[in-house]
Structure formats: C-alpha cells, structure tokens
C-alpha positions in Angstrom: -81.6 12.9 9.7 -80.5 15.5 12.1 -78.1 12.8 13.8 -76.7 12.2 10.4 -76.0 15.8 9.8 -74.4 16.4 13.2 -72.2 13.4 12.3 -71.3 14.9 9.2 -70.4 18.2 10.7 -68.1 16.5 13.1 -66.4 14.7 10.4 -65.7 17.8 8.3 -64.5 19.6 11.5 -61.9 17.0 11.8 -60.8 17.4 8.2 -61.1 21.0 7.8 -60.7 23.5 10.6 -64.0 25.4 11.6 -62.4 28.5 10.9 -59.3 30.4 9.4 -56.1 30.1 11.1 -55.2 33.7 10.6 -58.4 35.6 11.0 -61.2 33.3 12.1 -63.4 33.3 9.1 -65.5 30.1 9.1 -65.0 27.0 6.9 -61.8 27.8 5.3 -58.2 26.7 6.1 -56.6 29.8 5.1 -58.8 32.8 3.7 -57.3 34.8 0.7 -56.4 37.9 2.9 -54.3 35.6 5.3 -52.7 33.8 2.5 -51.7 36.9 1.1 -50.2 38.0 4.2 -48.2 34.8 4.5 -47.1 34.4 0.7 -48.1 37.4 -1.0 -44.8 39.4 -1.0 -41.3 38.3 -2.1 -39.2 36.7 0.8 -36.5 38.9 2.3 -33.2 38.7 4.1 -33.6 39.2 7.8 -30.9 40.0 10.3 -31.9 40.4 14.1 -30.5 43.0 16.1 -28.1 42.3 17.9 -26.9 39.9 15.4 -25.3 36.7 16.9 -21.9 35.7 15.6 -22.1 32.8 13.2 -25.8 33.2 12.1 -25.8 32.2 8.4 -27.8 34.3 5.8 -31.6 34.0 6.9 -34.6 34.7 4.6 -38.4 34.9 5.8 -41.5 34.9 4.0 -43.4 37.2 6.1 -43.0 39.4 9.2 -44.2 37.7 12.6 -47.4 40.1 13.1 -51.2 39.8 12.9 -52.7 37.0 10.7 -48.9 35.5 10.3 -48.6 35.4 14.1 -52.1 33.9 14.4 -51.5 31.1 11.7 -48.0 29.9 13.1 -49.6 29.7 16.7 -52.6 27.9 15.3 -50.5 25.3 13.7 -47.7 25.0 16.5 -49.9 25.4 19.7 -53.3 24.3 18.8 -52.4 21.4 16.4 -54.1 22.7 13.3 -52.3 20.4 11.0 -54.0 21.4 7.8 -52.2 24.8 8.0 -48.9 22.9 7.2 -49.3 23.2 3.4 -49.9 26.8 3.0 -47.0 27.3 5.7 -44.7 24.8 3.6 -45.3 26.8 0.5 -44.2 30.0 2.3 -41.4 28.3 3.6 -40.2 27.1 0.2 -40.5 30.5 -1.1 -38.0 31.6 1.7 -35.7 28.7 0.7 -35.6 29.6 -3.0 -34.7 33.2 -1.9 -31.8 31.9 0.2 -30.7 29.5 -2.5 -30.4 32.3 -5.1 -28.1 34.2 -2.7 -26.0 31.2 -1.3 -25.7 28.9 -4.2 -25.7 30.3 -7.8 -27.7 28.0 -10.3 -29.7 26.1 -7.7 -33.1 25.1 -9.6 -31.9 26.9 -12.8 -28.9 27.4 -15.0 -26.0 25.6 -14.1 -27.8 23.0 -11.8 -26.9 21.9 -8.3 -24.4 19.0 -7.6 -27.1 17.4 -5.4 -30.4 17.8 -3.9 -31.3 20.6 -1.5 -31.0 19.2 1.9 -33.5 20.9 4.5 -32.4 20.5 8.0 -35.2 21.6 10.6 -34.3 22.9 13.9 -35.7 20.4 16.2 -38.1 21.7 19.1 -37.5 20.6 22.9 -38.8 17.1 23.4 -41.1 18.2 26.2 -42.6 20.7 23.6 -43.0 18.0 21.1 -44.7 15.9 23.6 -47.0 18.5 24.7 -47.9 19.6 21.2 -48.2 16.1 19.8 -46.0 17.2 16.9 -43.0 18.8 15.8 -43.9 21.9 13.9 -40.7 22.9 12.0 -40.1 19.3 10.8 -43.9 19.0 9.6 -43.5 22.5 7.7 -40.1 21.4 6.4 -41.9 18.1 5.0 -44.4 20.4 3.3 -41.8 22.7 1.9 -39.7 20.1 0.2 -42.9 18.8 -1.5 -43.7 22.0 -2.8 -40.0 22.5 -4.0 -40.1 19.1 -5.7 -43.0 20.1 -7.5 -41.7 23.2 -8.9 -38.6 21.4 -10.1 -36.3 21.9 -7.4 -35.0 18.4 -5.8 -35.0 18.5 -2.1 -35.5 16.3 0.7 -35.8 16.7 4.8 -33.0 15.4 7.0 -33.7 15.6 10.8 -30.2 15.4 11.6 -30.0 17.6 14.6 -30.3 16.3 18.4 -30.5 17.8 21.6 -27.4 17.0 23.6 -29.0 18.6 26.8 -32.1 20.2 28.3 -32.7 23.6 27.7 -34.7 26.3 29.5 -37.8 27.8 28.4 -36.8 30.7 26.1 -40.1 32.7 26.3 -38.7 35.2 28.9 -35.1 35.2 28.0 -33.4 38.0 26.1 -31.0 37.8 23.1 -27.9 37.4 25.0 -29.6 34.7 27.6 -31.1 32.8 24.5 -27.6 32.4 23.1 -26.0 31.4 26.4 -29.0 28.9 27.0 -28.5 27.2 23.6 -24.6 27.1 23.3 -23.6 23.7 22.6 -27.2 22.5 23.0 -27.5 20.7 19.5 -25.4 18.1 17.7 -25.6 16.2 14.3 -26.9 12.5 14.6 -24.0 10.0 14.2 -23.4 9.6 10.5 -25.2 12.9 9.6 -22.0 14.6 8.6 -21.5 12.5 5.4 -25.1 13.3 4.4 -24.2 16.9 4.9 -21.4 16.5 2.4 -23.6 14.9 -0.1 -23.0 17.6 -2.7 -26.1 19.9 -2.5 -26.9 22.9 -0.4 -27.8 22.9 3.4 -30.6 24.9 4.4 -31.6 25.2 8.0 -35.3 25.6 8.3 -37.7 26.8 11.2 -41.1 28.2 11.4 -40.0 31.4 13.3 -36.8 33.6 14.0 -36.8 36.3 16.6 -33.3 36.7 18.1 -31.5 34.0 15.6 -30.2 31.9 18.7 -31.7 28.7 17.5 -30.4 29.0 14.0 -26.9 30.2 15.1 -26.6 27.2 17.4 -28.0 24.9 14.6 -25.4 26.4 12.2 -22.5 25.6 14.6 -23.7 22.0 15.1 -23.8 21.5 11.6 -20.3 23.2 10.6 -18.9 21.2 13.3 -20.2 17.9 11.9 -19.0 19.0 8.7 -15.6 19.9 9.7 -15.2 16.5 11.3 -16.1 14.3 8.4 -12.7 14.5 6.7 -10.7 16.5 4.2 -11.2 14.3 1.3 -15.1 14.5 1.6 -15.1 18.1 2.4 -13.1 19.0 -0.5 -15.0 16.6 -2.8 -18.4 18.0 -1.7 -17.8 21.7 -2.8 -17.2 23.1 0.8 -20.6 22.2 1.6 -20.6 24.2 4.9 -18.8 27.4 5.7 -16.4 26.1 8.6 -15.4 29.1 10.3 -17.0 32.4 11.7 -13.9 34.0 12.3 -13.7 37.7 10.9 -17.4 37.0 9.6 -19.0 40.5 9.4 -22.2 41.7 8.0 -20.9 42.9 4.9 -18.7 39.7 4.2 -21.8 37.7 4.6 -23.7 40.3 2.0 -21.1 39.5 -0.6 -20.1 36.0 0.1 -17.0 34.8 2.1 -13.9 33.9 -0.1 -13.5 30.3 -0.2 -11.7 27.8 -2.3 -13.7 25.1 -4.2 -17.0 26.6 -5.2 -18.0 27.8 -8.5 -19.9 30.9 -8.1 -20.7 32.5 -11.7 -19.1 36.0 -10.4 -16.1 34.5 -8.8 -17.4 35.2 -5.4 -17.5 32.1 -3.1 -20.6 31.9 -1.1 -21.4 30.1 2.1 -23.4 27.0 0.9 -25.3 26.9 4.1 -28.1 29.3 4.6 -31.3 29.4 6.5 -35.0 29.9 5.9 -38.0 30.5 8.1 -41.6 31.3 7.4 -41.5 34.5 9.7 -39.3 36.6 11.5 -39.6 39.8 13.8 -40.9 42.6 11.5 -37.8 44.9 12.5 -35.2 42.3 11.5 -36.5 42.5 7.7 -34.4 44.5 5.3 -35.7 47.1 2.9 -37.9 48.3 5.9 -39.9 51.0 4.0 -41.3 48.6 1.4 -42.1 46.0 4.0 -44.1 48.6 6.0 -45.9 49.2 2.7 -46.6 45.5 2.3 -47.8 45.3 5.8 -50.4 48.0 5.3 -51.8 46.6 2.2 -52.5 43.4 3.9 -54.5 44.8 6.8 
C-alpha cells in the first residue's frame, strides 16, 4: 500500500510541479497571487533606456521582478514545462496590445488580411542543449493557442537562425549586447515569402532587458522582407517597416508614414511589432501606475 502511494506521489510530481513556480506554494502550477502578478494588469508599452536604434514597438505583460522573475526562471532554467500555458496566456495579452497599436482592426472590426505570425527570438544552440528546450518557442506556441482560442488567427514560425556563435550576454552592458548580436540572426531560406503572407508579424520572447535581441531580430526580418521583391512586398501590405533611418521615439509612437496600409485614422503604422512576457521594471511607460500595480501584487 505504501509503495503504491509513493509511486502515485512520484507520478503526480512529474505531471504537476511540487510547488508554485513563483512563490513555492505546494501542489500548484501557479498560485492565484503569482498568476495575478503575471497577467493581472493590462500589458504596457516598454522602451529600454538607452533605446537601441531600430527596436520595434514592444509590449510586455509584466515587470521582470519578484514572482514573475521566479516563474520565468523556473520555466527556462529548471524546465518546469507546466508553466508554459500561463506564460503563453500572458504573452498572448502582450501580443494583442501590440497588435492594437501596430495593426488597426486585427481580431476586431476591419479584420486582418492574414493570420498573425509569431516569430520567436531563438536561444543560443548551446543554451537549448543545456536546458533541453527552447523557452521562447514553447511559450510562443502556447500564446498562439490562446490567441486562436479567443478568435485571433495565429501561428508560430520559427524563422530566425543564428548565423554565428555569440558570447554569453549575462555580464554585458547595453552597448556590448548590441555589438555582440550585430548580424547574428538571419531568416531561414524561403522565410521571406512567409513573412509577406499578408498578416502582421510579431517578434516574441520571454524577456526584454536592453532590447538588443529584439533589435537584431527585427533587423533580420526587415532584411528578409526587403529581399523578397517589390511585387510581393507591395501586395502584402508593407509587412515590415524596411528602414530605421530617422526613426525617432515620437515617430514610432504616432506611426511612421508609409504607403500601402489602411490605418483607420490615416496613419500608416509599422506592421511589425514585438511582445514579451516580462521586461525590466524601469522600461515601462506610465511608471506611477505600474508602481501601484507592483505594490498590490506583493
């Protein structure tokens, strides 16, 4: 009898984590308090300081602190894969927020000319081997499922590849991270035409700190889009903003003026954006309200 109980306990530990990924409370994947910290507030636009040139509009579900930090680390480093669904739900919220800003009518009035394409930022190969999984891709798949469940057509396309090995970024500052990643990513052969499929492109990752990874991913996607050819590019609806020249903070907030899109207010928005589960707390806009939300979650 006792042996049967021990066997059942071991089996449930494989299916359900022994403790909450955020606070350690027993026998729950994610407790209500940690779930609120992760997805309890509306996603917000985030901009790192200093802001790297070419970074697209980025929205995050939660600040990278306290329980949220613990949840992301549990999923990424400890392989608590049961946390992927709540992390995907949080990411889906950030994707929706980014789409509302970058693509008028997605999932609502006016519709979209194609499904939302989630493009995860790839982890380094050695990190994937060490962890046994690619966290951003796994969360992206969960987010796509959540978006489809709520009526937004979405799919994941792991189009980005590392062209060369990059150094560990843990001890690098913002400038060094940009230099380390410059030219490191490229879109897989044939991926450019998929990017021109007519729907918005959303770069996704689990975390943004300096914005270097998303900036490099955006550069690679823009380069692939521009190489696809003028016929496809024009037909698709200017899927990716092809140049960052003169792209200032205020210009990005109001939307760059480009021919071929149909924003309801006449403003042509960049149809590539980015979404992350979490970002550095000091990168959030509307910081006083964010501070109050953090206080309530504690």
